[in-house]
C-alpha positions in Angstrom: 282.2 161.8 170.7 283.2 159.0 168.7 283.3 156.1 171.3 279.3 157.4 172.0 279.2 156.6 169.0 280.5 153.2 169.2 278.6 153.0 172.2 275.4 153.4 170.6 276.0 151.1 168.0 277.0 148.4 170.2 273.5 149.0 171.9 271.7 149.1 169.2 273.1 145.4 168.0 272.7 144.2 171.6 268.9 145.5 171.1 268.7 143.7 167.6 270.3 140.6 169.0 267.9 140.8 171.9 264.4 141.1 169.2 266.0 138.2 167.2 266.5 135.8 170.0 264.8 137.0 173.0 267.9 136.9 175.2 269.2 139.6 177.3 273.0 140.1 176.8 275.4 143.0 177.9 279.1 144.1 177.7 281.3 144.1 180.6 283.6 146.8 180.8 287.2 145.8 179.8 289.7 148.5 178.9 291.1 145.9 176.3 287.9 145.0 174.4 287.8 145.9 170.6 284.7 147.7 170.3 284.8 147.1 166.7 285.1 143.6 167.0 282.5 143.3 169.7 280.2 144.9 167.6 281.1 142.6 164.3 280.5 139.6 166.6 277.1 140.7 167.7 276.1 141.6 164.3 277.6 137.7 163.1 275.8 136.0 165.9 272.4 138.2 165.1 272.8 137.0 161.5 273.7 133.9 162.1 270.7 133.4 164.7 268.6 134.7 162.1 269.4 132.3 159.5 268.9 129.4 162.1 265.8 130.6 163.6 263.7 132.7 160.7 260.5 130.8 159.6 261.2 130.2 156.0 265.2 129.1 157.1 263.2 126.5 159.5 260.9 125.3 157.2 263.3 124.6 154.6 265.4 122.5 157.1 262.6 120.3 158.1 262.3 119.3 154.6 265.4 117.8 154.2 266.8 117.1 158.0 265.1 114.4 160.3 264.9 116.2 163.9 263.3 115.4 166.9 259.5 116.2 167.7 260.8 117.9 170.6 263.4 120.3 169.2 260.8 121.0 166.2 258.0 122.1 168.6 260.4 124.3 170.8 261.9 125.8 167.7 258.5 126.2 165.8 257.2 128.2 169.6 259.8 130.6 169.3 259.0 131.7 166.1 255.1 131.4 166.3 254.8 128.5 163.8 251.7 126.2 164.6 253.1 123.0 165.3 250.0 120.8 165.0 247.9 121.7 161.9 247.3 120.0 158.7 249.7 120.6 156.0 250.9 119.5 152.5 253.7 120.0 150.1 253.8 121.0 147.0 256.7 121.1 144.7 256.5 123.0 141.7 258.5 122.4 138.9 259.1 124.9 135.9 261.7 124.8 132.8 262.6 128.2 133.4 265.2 128.7 136.1 265.0 131.9 138.4 261.8 132.8 137.0 260.7 136.0 138.8 257.0 136.5 137.8 256.5 132.6 138.8 257.8 133.7 141.8 256.1 136.6 142.1 252.5 135.2 141.4 253.1 132.2 143.9 253.9 134.7 146.8 250.5 136.9 145.6 248.7 133.3 146.1 249.9 132.3 148.8 251.7 134.4 151.2 249.3 136.9 152.4 248.4 133.9 154.5 251.3 133.9 157.3 250.7 130.1 157.4 251.7 129.2 154.1 255.4 129.4 153.0 257.4 129.7 149.3 260.9 128.2 149.4 262.9 128.8 146.3 264.6 125.5 146.9 266.6 125.1 143.2 266.9 126.8 139.9 263.8 124.5 138.7 262.0 123.7 142.0 259.8 125.8 144.0 257.8 124.8 147.2 254.9 125.8 148.4 254.1 124.7 152.1 250.1 125.1 152.7 248.4 124.8 155.5 244.6 123.9 155.8 241.9 124.9 157.9 238.7 123.2 156.6 237.1 120.2 157.0 237.4 119.5 153.6 241.0 119.8 153.3 241.5 116.6 151.0 239.4 118.4 148.6 241.4 121.6 148.7 244.7 119.5 148.0 243.7 118.8 144.7 242.4 122.3 144.0 245.5 123.8 145.3 247.7 122.2 142.5 245.1 123.0 139.8 245.1 126.6 140.8 249.0 126.5 140.7 249.1 125.5 137.5 246.1 127.1 135.9 247.5 130.6 137.6 251.1 130.2 136.8 250.0 129.5 132.8 247.9 132.3 133.0 249.2 134.8 135.3 253.1 134.0 134.7 252.8 132.3 130.9 254.7 129.2 132.7 254.1 125.7 131.9 254.8 123.8 135.3 254.5 120.4 136.6 253.4 119.9 140.2 253.9 117.1 142.6 252.2 117.3 145.8 252.2 114.9 149.0 249.0 114.1 151.1 247.9 115.7 154.2 250.0 115.9 157.5 249.2 116.8 161.2 252.2 118.1 162.2 255.4 120.0 161.4 257.8 116.4 162.5 256.2 114.9 159.4 257.3 117.6 157.1 260.3 115.7 155.9 257.9 112.7 155.1 255.6 115.1 153.1 258.4 116.6 151.0 259.3 112.8 149.9 256.2 112.1 148.8 256.0 115.3 146.8 259.0 114.6 145.4 258.3 111.0 144.6 255.0 112.0 142.9 256.7 114.3 140.6 259.6 111.6 139.6 256.8 109.1 139.0 254.3 111.6 137.5 256.8 112.6 135.0 257.9 109.2 133.9 254.3 107.9 133.8 251.3 110.5 133.3 253.4 112.9 131.1 249.8 114.1 130.1 249.1 115.1 133.4 250.3 118.0 134.6 249.6 117.5 139.0 250.6 114.8 140.5 249.4 113.4 143.7 251.5 110.8 145.5 248.3 109.1 147.2 246.9 108.5 143.5 249.8 106.8 141.5 248.4 103.9 141.0 250.2 101.5 139.1 253.2 103.5 138.1 254.0 103.3 141.9 254.3 99.8 142.1 256.6 99.6 138.8 258.9 102.7 140.1 259.4 100.4 143.0 260.0 97.0 141.1 263.7 95.2 141.4 265.4 95.9 138.0 265.7 91.8 137.7 262.1 91.0 138.0 261.2 93.9 135.6 263.4 92.5 133.1 262.5 89.0 133.7 258.8 89.9 133.1 259.6 91.7 129.8 261.4 88.6 128.7 258.0 86.7 129.2 255.9 89.1 127.0 258.1 90.5 124.6 261.2 88.0 124.1 265.2 87.9 124.5 265.7 91.9 123.4 262.6 93.6 124.9 263.6 97.1 125.2 263.9 97.1 121.0 261.2 94.5 120.3 258.7 97.2 119.5 259.4 100.0 116.9 258.3 103.7 117.4 255.3 103.2 115.5 253.7 100.6 117.4 254.3 102.1 120.4 252.6 105.3 119.4 249.8 103.4 118.3 249.6 101.5 121.5 250.0 104.5 123.7 247.0 106.3 121.7 244.7 103.0 121.7 245.0 102.9 125.6 244.5 107.1 125.3 241.3 106.2 123.9 239.9 103.3 125.9 240.7 100.7 123.5 238.4 101.8 120.9 239.8 101.1 117.5 237.7 103.8 115.7 238.6 106.9 118.2 242.2 105.6 117.5 242.0 105.6 114.2 240.9 108.7 113.8 243.4 110.3 116.4 246.3 109.0 114.1 244.7 109.8 110.9 244.9 106.4 109.4 242.3 104.0 108.5 240.6 101.3 110.4 241.9 98.2 108.6 245.7 100.4 108.9 245.0 100.1 112.9 243.9 96.4 112.9 246.7 95.2 110.9 249.1 97.1 113.3 247.5 95.4 116.0 247.6 92.2 114.3 251.3 92.8 114.0 251.7 93.0 117.6 249.9 90.0 118.5 252.0 88.3 116.4 255.1 89.5 117.9 253.7 89.2 121.6 250.9 86.6 121.4 249.1 89.0 123.1 245.7 90.6 121.7 245.6 94.1 122.9 241.8 94.2 122.1 241.2 92.0 125.0 241.4 93.7 128.5 243.6 91.1 130.2 246.1 91.2 127.3 246.0 95.1 127.1 247.1 95.0 131.0 250.0 93.1 130.7 251.0 95.3 127.5 250.7 98.2 129.5 252.6 97.1 132.4 255.1 96.1 129.7 255.5 99.4 128.0 255.6 100.9 131.9 258.6 98.9 132.6 259.7 99.6 129.2 259.9 103.5 129.9 261.3 103.0 133.5 264.2 101.1 132.8 265.2 103.5 129.6 265.1 106.6 132.3 267.6 104.8 134.4 
């Protein structure tokens, strides 16, 4: 009876292995075969195959490993994942590691659609691989990012930042999309802290400065700010400049936001002009100062 029970277990294990792999296996009669050991090996093989070929595991692998298109196509076919489809990668960054409410909210938002994938990538990063079907996919691209931020803020009471890629055409480009989303989040967090969503195709000046060689950045700063550029502007002046930029170089609005008199603001602007030789009220000079401040922020972050 015991032998029959073990035989049933073996048959069930083989059936499960077949369901997972699609491959038919059978056991050869062997008196020396350790039935318990055989059962463990079959279970291990089933688990290993499931680990390698389950959908989320496969998608996660594509985010970080460069595989051949033919291999990706074959494995996607086995898992019933569409190879050719418009997709984008979203990296959702949260300060609260392993937030179960946040994860549950995301799953409720997206995984009712079988072609979307939610992956816990690291303690503070969750990845959404979103599939788009509409001809207005570029509009949906941004809408999805905004929906993520709004829903997580409302439902999960969690403030998040989102970096996302441009739209790709097939699974072989998923690794590129992940790199784009990662870069968008890094550059956005560095230069555009007042925004919660950052698209790779809308990084503007930040992308250029992020990739500038350090030697070129330092040379530019010395030309604009003198021999000690990283320490030449005090915090009060930095705050004034940033709020001046945020308010479109409008003196009255900037003074109101800073809770200072208009003349006090003009004094600070003239003080900066004496230091740099640049008048921030002039558009051309304002551009140079803006670039200089972004470079300073980048160099200090290294």
